[in-house]
C-alpha positions as CSV (number, residue, x, y, z in Angstrom):
1,X,-12.9,-19.3,-12.3
2,X,-9.7,-18.8,-9.9
3,X,-6.2,-18.7,-11.4
4,X,-4.4,-20.7,-8.7
5,X,-1.0,-20.1,-9.9
6,X,-1.6,-16.4,-9.6
7,X,-3.4,-16.8,-6.1
8,X,0.0,-18.7,-5.0
9,X,1.7,-15.4,-5.4
10,X,-0.7,-13.5,-3.0
11,X,1.1,-12.6,0.3
12,X,-1.6,-14.5,2.1
13,X,-1.0,-18.0,0.2
14,X,2.7,-17.3,-0.9
15,X,4.8,-20.5,-0.8
16,X,1.7,-22.9,-0.7
17,X,1.6,-25.4,-3.6
18,X,-1.4,-24.7,-5.9
19,X,-3.0,-28.0,-5.3
20,X,-3.0,-27.2,-1.4
21,X,-4.5,-23.8,-2.1
22,X,-7.2,-25.2,-4.3
23,X,-7.9,-28.0,-1.6
24,X,-8.1,-25.1,1.2
25,X,-10.8,-23.2,-0.9
26,X,-12.7,-26.4,-1.6
27,X,-13.1,-26.7,2.2
28,X,-14.9,-23.1,2.5
29,X,-17.4,-21.0,1.1
30,X,-16.3,-17.9,-0.9
31,X,-17.6,-15.6,-3.7
32,X,-16.1,-14.1,-6.9
33,X,-17.0,-10.5,-7.6
34,X,-16.6,-8.6,-10.8
35,X,-16.2,-4.8,-10.9
36,X,-16.2,-2.4,-14.0
37,X,-13.7,0.7,-14.2
38,X,-14.4,3.3,-11.4
39,X,-17.1,1.2,-9.7
40,X,-16.8,1.4,-5.9
41,X,-15.7,-1.8,-4.4
42,X,-16.1,-0.7,-0.5
43,X,-16.6,2.6,1.1
44,X,-14.6,3.9,3.9
45,X,-16.2,3.1,7.1
46,X,-17.9,-0.1,6.1
47,X,-17.3,-3.1,8.3
48,X,-14.9,-5.6,7.0
49,X,-16.6,-8.9,6.8
50,X,-14.6,-10.6,4.1
51,X,-10.9,-10.9,3.2
52,X,-10.8,-9.5,-0.3
53,X,-7.9,-10.4,-2.8
54,X,-7.5,-8.7,-6.3
55,X,-7.5,-11.6,-8.6
56,X,-7.7,-9.5,-11.8
57,X,-7.2,-5.8,-12.7
58,X,-6.2,-3.1,-10.3
59,X,-8.1,-1.1,-7.6
60,X,-7.2,2.3,-5.7
61,X,-7.5,3.1,-1.9
62,X,-8.4,6.8,-1.4
63,X,-9.2,9.0,1.7
64,X,-10.6,12.4,2.0
65,X,-8.5,14.9,4.2
66,X,-10.0,17.8,6.3
67,X,-9.8,20.2,3.4
68,X,-12.0,17.9,1.1
69,X,-9.1,16.8,-1.0
70,X,-9.1,13.3,-2.3
71,X,-5.6,11.7,-1.6
72,X,-4.8,8.5,-3.2
73,X,-3.1,6.2,-0.6
74,X,-2.0,3.4,-3.2
75,X,-3.0,1.3,-6.2
76,X,-3.5,-2.4,-5.3
77,X,-3.0,-5.0,-8.1
78,X,-3.5,-8.6,-8.5
79,X,-3.0,-10.8,-6.4
80,X,-2.7,-8.5,-3.3
81,X,-5.2,-8.6,-0.4
82,X,-7.4,-5.5,0.5
83,X,-7.1,-4.3,4.2
84,X,-6.2,-7.6,5.6
85,X,-5.0,-5.8,8.7
86,X,-8.6,-4.9,9.5
87,X,-10.2,-8.4,9.5
88,X,-10.3,-8.3,13.2
89,X,-10.5,-6.1,16.2
90,X,-13.0,-3.7,17.6
91,X,-12.6,-1.2,14.8
92,X,-12.7,-3.6,11.9
93,X,-13.9,-1.0,9.3
94,X,-12.3,-0.2,5.9
95,X,-10.0,2.8,6.6
96,X,-10.4,4.0,3.0
97,X,-12.7,3.8,-0.1
98,X,-11.6,1.4,-2.8
99,X,-12.6,1.7,-6.4
100,X,-11.6,-0.2,-9.5
101,X,-8.8,1.5,-11.9
102,X,-9.7,-1.1,-14.5
103,X,-12.2,-4.0,-14.8
104,X,-11.4,-6.1,-11.7
105,X,-12.2,-9.5,-10.2
106,X,-12.0,-9.9,-6.5
107,X,-12.2,-13.0,-4.4
108,X,-14.2,-12.6,-1.1
109,X,-13.7,-14.9,1.7
110,X,-16.0,-14.5,4.8
111,X,-14.1,-13.9,8.0
112,X,-15.3,-17.1,9.7
113,X,-14.4,-19.0,6.6
114,X,-10.9,-17.5,6.6
115,X,-10.7,-18.5,10.1
116,X,-11.0,-22.0,9.0
117,X,-8.1,-21.7,6.7
118,X,-6.0,-20.3,9.5
119,X,-6.7,-23.4,11.5
120,X,-6.1,-25.8,8.7
121,X,-2.8,-24.4,7.3
122,X,-0.3,-22.8,9.7
123,X,1.7,-21.4,6.6
124,X,-1.3,-19.4,5.6
125,X,-1.4,-18.3,9.3
126,X,2.3,-17.2,9.2
127,X,1.9,-15.3,6.0
128,X,-1.1,-13.6,7.2
129,X,0.8,-12.3,10.5
130,X,3.6,-11.1,8.2
131,X,1.1,-9.4,5.7
132,X,-0.6,-7.4,8.5
133,X,2.8,-6.6,10.2
134,X,3.8,-5.0,6.8
135,X,0.6,-3.1,6.4
136,X,1.0,-1.5,10.0
137,X,4.5,-0.4,8.8
138,X,3.3,1.2,5.7
139,X,0.4,2.9,7.4
140,X,3.0,4.3,10.1
141,X,5.0,5.6,7.1
142,X,1.9,7.2,5.5
143,X,0.9,9.0,8.8
144,X,4.4,10.4,8.9
145,X,4.0,12.0,5.5
146,X,0.7,13.4,6.4
147,X,2.1,14.9,9.7
148,X,4.4,17.2,7.8
149,X,2.9,20.4,6.4
150,X,5.0,21.1,3.2
151,X,6.2,19.3,0.2
152,X,9.7,20.0,1.3
153,X,9.5,18.4,4.7
154,X,7.6,15.3,3.1
155,X,10.5,14.9,0.6
156,X,13.2,15.4,3.2
157,X,11.5,12.7,5.7
158,X,11.4,10.3,2.6
159,X,15.0,10.8,1.5
160,X,16.4,10.4,5.1
161,X,14.4,7.4,5.8
162,X,15.3,5.7,2.6
163,X,18.9,6.5,3.0
164,X,19.1,5.6,6.6
165,X,21.7,6.7,9.0
166,X,24.7,4.8,7.4
167,X,24.1,5.8,3.9
168,X,24.0,8.8,1.7
169,X,22.7,7.3,-1.6
170,X,20.0,4.9,-2.6
171,X,18.2,3.6,-5.8
172,X,14.9,5.2,-6.4
173,X,12.6,2.6,-7.9
174,X,9.5,4.8,-7.9
175,X,8.4,7.2,-10.6
176,X,7.7,10.7,-9.8
177,X,4.3,10.3,-10.2
178,X,4.1,7.4,-7.9
179,X,6.0,9.4,-5.2
180,X,3.6,12.3,-5.8
181,X,0.7,10.1,-5.3
182,X,2.4,8.8,-2.0
183,X,2.8,12.2,-0.7
184,X,-0.6,13.5,-1.8
185,X,0.9,16.3,-4.0
186,X,0.8,17.0,-7.6
187,X,3.7,15.6,-9.9
188,X,4.8,19.2,-11.1
189,X,4.8,20.4,-7.6
190,X,7.2,17.4,-6.5
191,X,9.3,18.0,-9.5
192,X,9.6,21.6,-8.5
193,X,10.7,20.8,-5.1
194,X,13.4,18.2,-6.2
195,X,14.8,20.6,-8.6
196,X,15.2,23.3,-5.8
197,X,16.8,20.9,-3.6
198,X,19.3,19.9,-6.2
199,X,20.0,23.7,-7.1
200,X,20.5,24.4,-3.3
201,X,23.0,21.5,-3.0
202,X,21.0,19.4,-0.7
203,X,20.7,16.4,-3.1
204,X,21.8,15.1,-6.4
205,X,19.8,12.7,-8.7
206,X,21.5,10.8,-11.4
207,X,19.1,8.5,-13.3
208,X,17.8,6.4,-10.4
209,X,20.6,7.2,-8.0
210,X,19.6,9.7,-5.5
211,X,22.6,11.0,-3.3
212,X,21.9,13.2,-0.1
213,X,24.6,15.9,-0.1
214,X,23.7,17.6,3.2
215,X,22.0,15.3,5.6
216,X,22.1,18.1,8.3
217,X,20.3,20.5,6.2
218,X,17.6,18.2,5.4
219,X,17.2,17.2,9.0
220,X,17.0,20.9,9.9
221,X,14.0,21.2,7.4
222,X,12.1,18.6,9.7
223,X,13.1,20.4,12.9
224,X,11.9,23.8,11.6
225,X,8.6,22.3,10.3
C-alpha cells in the first residue's frame, strides 16, 4: 500500500495533489518491493530499468575506491528517489551499490511507465528535471572532495565553498559523523583536523557557527595540495 501523502513530498511528485498522484499511478504499472536490513537493493553497474523511490525506511549508497575501501556516498531516506539522473542516457547504470539501512519499502516504476507519467503531467516533468540537475551538482561536489588527497584539503575546500566569496561565517547543519561520511574519513580523524585548524587560528567553531578566520591560508592549503 502506498502512502500518497508521503509520496507527494518526493522531489519527483512534489507540489502535486494526492489525488492527482494516485490517478497518475493508476494509469501505469509499478511494483512495491520490500527489503530487510543490510539487504542489497541494487549493485553498482546494474542497468537502471526502474525509477526507484524509497517509501519507508532508509538506504545507503556506497562505492569502493581504488584501495578497496568502501566509501559511503550518502544515506537516502523516504520519500527520495534513487539514481534518478541515470534513468536515461547511454551509460544508464547505477553508479553505486545501494543497501538497506533498515527494513525498507521501495516503489519501482519501469522507465517506459515513467515516461508515460512525464507525458501526462508537466509538473512531474519539471520536478524531474530539477531533481536530476540537483543530483548532478551533488555528484560534482563529491568528485571535488575525492580529488583532494588529505583531510585538511577536503575540509578547507568544504569550508570555503560553504562560506562563499562574500561571507566568513555560516551555520553548520551537519553533524561531524555526517561530514566524515561525506569526506570518506573517520569521525575522530575529522575531529582532529578541525581541532588543529582552530588551534592554528584558521577557523573558529561556536556551537553550530563556523567562522573562517584566515581564508587566504585555507586557500593556500588547496594550492599546495
